[in-house]
LOTI-163278 format. One record per residue (C-alpha): residue in three letters; x, z, y. Coordinates in steps of 0.1 Angstrom, whole numbers, padded with zeros to 4 digits, always signed. Layout:
// LOTI-163278
alaXZY/...
***
This chain:
// LOTI-163278
met+0254+0034-0189/ala+0262+0048-0156/asp+0288+0077-0153/pro+0278+0100-0179/arg+0286+0130-0158/gly+0272+0115-0128/phe+0243+0138-0123/leu+0264+0168-0128/lys+0291+0156-0102/asn+0264+0143-0076/gly+0235+0159-0058/arg+0207+0141-0045/thr+0214+0127-0011/gly+0190+0103+0006/pro+0191+0082+0037/thr+0191+0098+0071/arg+0166+0089+0097/arg+0173+0077+0133/pro+0170+0104+0160/ile+0136+0112+0170/asn+0143+0108+0207/glu+0156+0073+0200/arg+0129+0059+0175/ile+0097+0071+0192/tyr+0104+0047+0220/asp+0106+0016+0198/trp+0088+0002+0167/asn+0119-0004+0143/glu+0121+0011+0109/val+0132+0047+0112/tyr+0160+0048+0086/asn+0198+0045+0092/pro+0218+0022+0068/phe+0228+0037+0034/pro+0265+0040+0029/ala+0277+0019-0001/ala+0298+0047-0014/glu+0268+0071-0014/leu+0245+0043-0032/his+0272+0044-0060/asn+0272+0079-0063/gln+0233+0080-0064/ser+0229+0054-0091/ala+0254+0072-0111/arg+0232+0104-0114/cys+0208+0082-0136/met+0213+0097-0172/asn+0201+0065-0191/cys+0174+0087-0212/gly+0169+0076-0246/ile+0132+0077-0236/pro+0133+0066-0197/phe+0100+0083-0185/cys+0106+0065-0152/his+0094+0034-0169/glu+0060+0051-0177/gly+0058+0065-0143/cys+0063+0031-0128/pro+0032+0008-0135/leu+0054-0023-0133/gly+0076-0009-0159/asn+0107-0016-0140/leu+0140-0014-0160/ile+0151+0013-0139/pro+0181+0027-0161/glu+0194-0009-0164/trp+0196-0016-0128/asn+0209+0018-0117/asp+0240+0011-0141/leu+0244-0022-0128/val+0247-0009-0092/trp+0271+0019-0102/arg+0291-0010-0122/glu+0289-0029-0087/lys+0272-0060-0104/met+0247-0065-0075/pro+0236-0100-0087/thr+0227-0089-0122/ala+0210-0059-0109/ala+0188-0081-0087/asp+0178-0105-0114/arg+0168-0073-0135/leu+0148-0059-0106/his+0129-0091-0099/ala+0122-0096-0135/thr+0094-0070-0133/asn+0088-0068-0095/asn+0080-0098-0073/phe+0083-0076-0039/pro+0108-0048-0045/glu+0115-0048-0007/phe+0079-0039-0003/thr+0078-0012-0028/gly+0113+0000-0018/arg+0098+0009+0015/leu+0062+0018+0010/cys+0058+0030-0027/pro+0057+0069-0029/ala+0078+0066-0061/pro+0059+0081-0091/cys+0088+0068-0111/glu+0108+0098-0095/gly+0083+0121-0102/ser+0087+0114-0141/cys+0123+0113-0140/val+0138+0134-0168/leu+0166+0147-0144/gly+0137+0161-0122/ile+0128+0187-0150/gly+0157+0209-0140/asp+0172+0191-0108/asp+0164+0168-0082/pro+0153+0134-0096/val+0173+0102-0091/leu+0170+0087-0059/ile+0153+0055-0076/lys+0133+0044-0045/gln+0165+0039-0025/val+0184+0022-0051/glu+0155-0002-0055/tyr+0158-0008-0016/glu+0192-0016-0014/ile+0192-0039-0043/ala+0162-0057-0028/glu+0181-0059+0007/trp+0213-0069-0009/ala+0193-0099-0025/ala+0177-0107+0007/gly+0209-0110+0024/gln+0220-0135-0001/gly+0189-0155+0008/leu+0156-0156-0010/ser+0160-0190-0027/pro+0131-0206-0044/gln+0128-0198-0082/pro+0123-0222-0109/val+0087-0236-0111/ala+0072-0251-0143/pro+0060-0286-0144/thr+0027-0290-0129/thr-0004-0284-0150/gly-0030-0302-0128/lys-0048-0269-0124/arg-0059-0256-0090/val-0061-0217-0084/ala-0078-0201-0052/ile-0067-0166-0044/val-0089-0148-0018/gly-0068-0123-0001/ser-0031-0119+0009/gly-0024-0085+0002/pro+0005-0074-0024/ala-0018-0080-0054/gly-0029-0117-0042/leu+0006-0126-0031/ala+0021-0114-0066/ala-0006-0134-0085/ala+0001-0165-0063/gln+0038-0163-0069/gln+0034-0158-0107/leu+0008-0187-0110/thr+0028-0209-0089/arg+0058-0204-0108/ala+0036-0212-0139/gly+0031-0248-0126/his-0004-0242-0110/ser-0015-0255-0077/val-0022-0221-0057/thr-0039-0219-0024/val-0042-0182-0010/phe-0069-0177+0016/glu-0066-0151+0043/arg-0094-0143+0067/gly-0069-0126+0091/glu-0046-0142+0117/leu-0017-0136+0097/leu-0008-0130+0061/gly+0000-0098+0043/gly-0033-0078+0042/leu-0029-0042+0049/met+0007-0046+0047/arg+0005-0067+0078/phe-0022-0050+0099/gly-0024-0015+0084/val+0010-0004+0081/pro+0030+0003+0112/glu+0062-0016+0120/phe+0084+0016+0120/lys+0076+0017+0082/leu+0076-0019+0075/glu+0090-0046+0100/lys+0068-0077+0094/arg+0099-0099+0093/val+0102-0085+0057/ile+0068-0101+0049/asp+0076-0133+0065/arg+0111-0141+0046/arg+0092-0135+0013/leu+0062-0159+0025/glu+0091-0185+0033/gln+0102-0182-0001/met+0067-0186-0018/arg+0061-0216+0005/ala+0094-0234-0006/glu+0079-0229-0043/gly+0049-0248-0036/thr+0023-0219-0027/asn+0000-0229-0002/phe-0017-0206+0024/arg-0045-0209+0047/thr-0052-0180+0073/gly-0083-0177+0094/ile-0106-0186+0065/ser-0134-0162+0056/val-0149-0170+0022/gly-0186-0162+0023/ala-0199-0140+0050/ser-0176-0113+0060/ala-0188-0078+0070/leu-0159-0062+0087/ser-0156-0084+0117/asn-0124-0066+0127/ala-0106-0080+0098/val-0115-0116+0106/ala-0095-0139+0130/pro-0115-0144+0161/asp-0115-0182+0154/ala-0120-0179+0117/glu-0134-0208+0096/glu-0160-0198+0069/leu-0156-0217+0035/ser-0186-0214+0012/val-0184-0199-0022/glu-0200-0232-0034/gln-0174-0252-0021/leu-0145-0228-0034/arg-0159-0228-0069/ser-0162-0268-0068/glu-0126-0274-0058/phe-0107-0250-0078/asp-0106-0243-0116/ala-0101-0205-0112/val-0106-0181-0088/val-0085-0146-0081/leu-0103-0121-0058/ala-0078-0100-0043/val-0101-0086-0016/gly-0090-0048-0016/ala-0110-0020-0009/thr-0117-0024+0027/arg-0149-0004+0032/pro-0139+0027+0050/arg-0150+0060+0042/asp-0172+0075+0070/leu-0179+0110+0082/asp-0217+0118+0084/val-0217+0147+0109/ala-0236+0152+0141/gly-0222+0131+0170/arg-0205+0106+0149/glu-0222+0078+0171/leu-0202+0089+0201/ser-0179+0065+0216/gly-0142+0072+0209/ile-0146+0079+0172/his-0128+0049+0153/phe-0117+0040+0118/ala-0078+0042+0112/met-0076+0006+0103/asp-0093-0005+0134/tyr-0069+0015+0155/leu-0038+0004+0135/lys-0045-0032+0134/gly-0044-0034+0173/ser-0012-0019+0173/asn+0000-0042+0147/leu-0011-0073+0166/val+0006-0061+0196/cys+0038-0058+0178/glu+0034-0093+0164/gly+0028-0105+0201/leu-0008-0118+0194/leu-0022-0093+0218/his-0010-0080+0250/glu-0022-0045+0246/pro-0043-0026+0218/ser-0080-0024+0219/ile-0078+0010+0211/ser-0047+0032+0227/ala-0036+0066+0224/ala-0020+0066+0257/gly-0023+0097+0278/arg-0053+0110+0253/asp-0059+0139+0232/val-0061+0126+0196/val-0075+0142+0165/ile-0069+0124+0131/ile-0091+0134+0103/gly-0071+0129+0070/gly-0040+0141+0058/gly-0026+0112+0038/asp-0002+0084+0046/thr-0027+0064+0067/gly-0033+0094+0088/ala+0006+0099+0092/asp+0007+0063+0103/cys-0018+0069+0129/leu+0001+0099+0139/gly+0034+0080+0143/thr+0016+0053+0163/ala-0001+0076+0188/ile+0031+0093+0194/arg+0048+0057+0200/gln+0017+0050+0224/gly+0023+0081+0244/ala-0005+0106+0233/arg-0010+0137+0252/ser-0017+0158+0221/ile-0021+0153+0184/glu-0036+0171+0156/gln-0041+0160+0121/leu-0067+0175+0099/glu-0068+0180+0063/ile-0095+0193+0041/leu-0073+0203+0013/pro-0052+0231+0013/glu-0014+0230+0024/pro+0005+0220-0009/pro+0035+0241-0021/glu+0073+0235-0015/arg+0077+0230-0054/arg+0057+0220-0083/ala+0031+0246-0091/ser+0027+0257-0128/gly-0004+0237-0132/asn+0013+0205-0122/pro+0042+0202-0147/trp+0065+0175-0152/pro+0060+0144-0159/thr+0030+0142-0137/trp+0031+0134-0101/pro+0043+0163-0080/val+0018+0176-0055/ile+0043+0193-0030/met+0044+0194+0007/arg+0059+0161+0021/thr+0071+0154+0055/ser+0070+0117+0067/ser+0092+0103+0096/ala+0059+0107+0117/his+0054+0144+0111/glu+0091+0151+0121/glu+0081+0132+0157/gly+0054+0155+0168/gly+0016+0166+0163/glu+0004+0196+0144/arg-0010+0196+0108/ile-0038+0217+0100/tyr-0048+0225+0066/ser-0083+0235+0047/val-0105+0226+0075/ser-0137+0205+0075/thr-0153+0187+0106/arg-0188+0202+0115/ser-0197+0180+0144/phe-0185+0161+0174/ile-0188+0173+0211/asp-0203+0150+0236/asn-0189+0147+0270/gly-0222+0142+0286/ala-0218+0105+0291/gly-0219+0095+0253/ala-0182+0097+0245/val-0163+0124+0221/ala-0149+0154+0241/gly-0138+0173+0210/leu-0150+0184+0174/val-0161+0216+0157/val-0142+0224+0125/glu-0145+0255+0100/glu-0120+0264+0075/val-0130+0259+0040/thr-0115+0273+0006/leu-0114+0250-0026/thr-0131+0263-0055/pro-0139+0247-0089/ala-0174+0242-0075/gly-0159+0222-0045/phe-0153+0232-0008/thr-0168+0267+0002/pro-0171+0274+0042/val-0153+0305+0053/pro-0178+0327+0075/gly-0170+0329+0112/ser-0140+0304+0109/glu-0155+0277+0135/arg-0128+0264+0158/thr-0132+0238+0188/phe-0105+0211+0193/ala-0105+0187+0224/ala-0103+0152+0216/asp-0110+0121+0235/leu-0098+0100+0207/val-0107+0105+0170/leu-0092+0087+0143/leu-0109+0086+0108/ala-0084+0083+0079/leu-0104+0093+0049/gly-0097+0065+0026/phe-0118+0037+0012/val-0149+0034-0009/gly-0145+0000-0026/pro-0147-0038-0017/glu-0171-0052+0007/thr-0200-0065-0013/asn-0221-0089+0012/gly-0193-0114+0014/val-0175-0133-0014/val-0179-0107-0041/gly-0216-0105-0038/glu-0221-0141-0032/ile-0202-0150-0063/gly-0224-0124-0081/cys-0197-0103-0097/ser-0206-0072-0117/leu-0198-0039-0100/asn-0191-0003-0116/glu-0207+0027-0107/arg-0181+0034-0080/gly-0187+0000-0064/asn-0157-0017-0079/leu-0153-0050-0097/ile-0156-0048-0131/val-0130-0069-0151/asp-0120-0074-0188/asp-0085-0072-0204/gln-0076-0104-0190/phe-0086-0093-0155/met-0116-0117-0156/thr-0148-0105-0138/ser-0183-0110-0152/val-0184-0146-0138/pro-0164-0170-0160/gly-0133-0183-0144/val-0136-0157-0118/phe-0106-0131-0118/ala-0100-0100-0098/cys-0072-0074-0091/gly-0058-0048-0069/asp-0078-0022-0050/gly-0111-0042-0054/val-0107-0034-0089/arg-0094+0001-0095/gly-0102+0016-0058/gln-0079+0024-0032/ser-0043+0031-0049/leu-0006+0023-0045/ile+0013-0007-0037/val+0031-0008-0069/trp-0004-0008-0089/ala-0014-0038-0068/ile+0015-0057-0076/ala+0014-0047-0112/glu-0024-0060-0114/gly-0015-0092-0095/arg+0012-0101-0123/ser-0011-0090-0150/cys-0040-0109-0136/ala-0018-0140-0131/ala-0011-0140-0171/gly-0049-0137-0176/val-0055-0167-0153/asp-0027-0187-0170/ala-0041-0181-0203/phe-0075-0192-0193/leu-0062-0224-0178/ser-0037-0232-0204/gly-0047-0216-0236/ser-0019-0194-0238/thr+0008-0177-0214/asp+0042-0168-0212/leu+0038-0148-0179/pro+0046-0111-0184/ser+0015-0085-0182/pro+0028-0052-0173/leu-0004-0036-0178/ala-0010-0049-0211/pro-0027-0036-0234/tyr-0042-0015-0207/thr-0077-0025-0200/tyr-0106-0017-0179/ala-0140-0006-0194/ile-0168-0030-0191/gly-0201-0018-0176/
***
């Protein structure tokens, strides 16, 4: 194990962020390099618990105590092997995952948990620095698999199935690969070169990629490349032995209040995609810009924070971020015990940079500027009760805004495109129904990721992609040696 007294000698010390007055003028990732000596000290804090609850917190079942110990012993090649044994893309999770493993770390019962996410990040970056060489691929099976969607679930399934010897083609309707990692996550959180270097490895292993291909009709025109080709479901089914739907939960949750039809009110993903396309060099300027505008972001989650950091870099005049839930506590509340995910106050890099967060408010209506555009919004304070949110009488407030961004989450996969045309069954929430092998109600058609479980974490997407790949391999080959991190986890049918 790592230093048996490491957690007594070393406190938790995380990476520092670049100065605010430097980073808001560029789109580079916000964190400074993490010192090697501090990485050694942080890995030493792992207690190598007899029952490592961090495994349970991580949907991938990452072998966290093992690679903490290996980092402490300065055996980085072996640590990288152990990390990649359970996670295809630790460079993505090391940046974007909120680290539920840390929430269930045993050390976190009475102290700050181990800095698991940063150790993962450092191992992944060390490995990338050595070159992400192609991994061994099994002899070809002669079977062809189509994967619709190139987000983390689709990419994980693709890499696993390619390595199992199948011929895999990933279809992406957007201009570039990566799904919401590419178009929804700002560059300051994930520089897209990180996606590109992993895609190079996958291409070298034999995975095929086709961008600008819309399988069936697509409802969200903003998600489709301008010159996209349409591939019919019939053609897809006839050319491939199995299909994996990794389509995500891309239908945004709307806000049904008076004035919603006014111009200047946009879904968060419409806003973020334009900014990312500018960073990719595919647009000269975004179609929606916050420059010189009064911005209100409705939604207090990660997507709202992404909009905040983007608006700051675009030069917004003022920014408010509204959240209907009450402000969370600084420490775990009594009703939120270990090892559940700690619902506590978190400050992202964007929140450090500017704007104001306002809690316990609900939007009543939008204000017309007289010319059909938004000029502001009316909100009221609410209290959270067991019966729901209750308005506080006399608490109405008005905010000026000529740009409103709706970051309210998503309500499931699009159903009038490939999902509906194939005829897959949906549950009462509108998500795809799969069995314990991740097959849908249509034989030979599988599904994984947010389209199955609803909007969730990147680590769940990768875990589902890996488990789905095992199901596809068993379907095509009669058995599988691919790991399935979610077995015997199953989804209820019907």
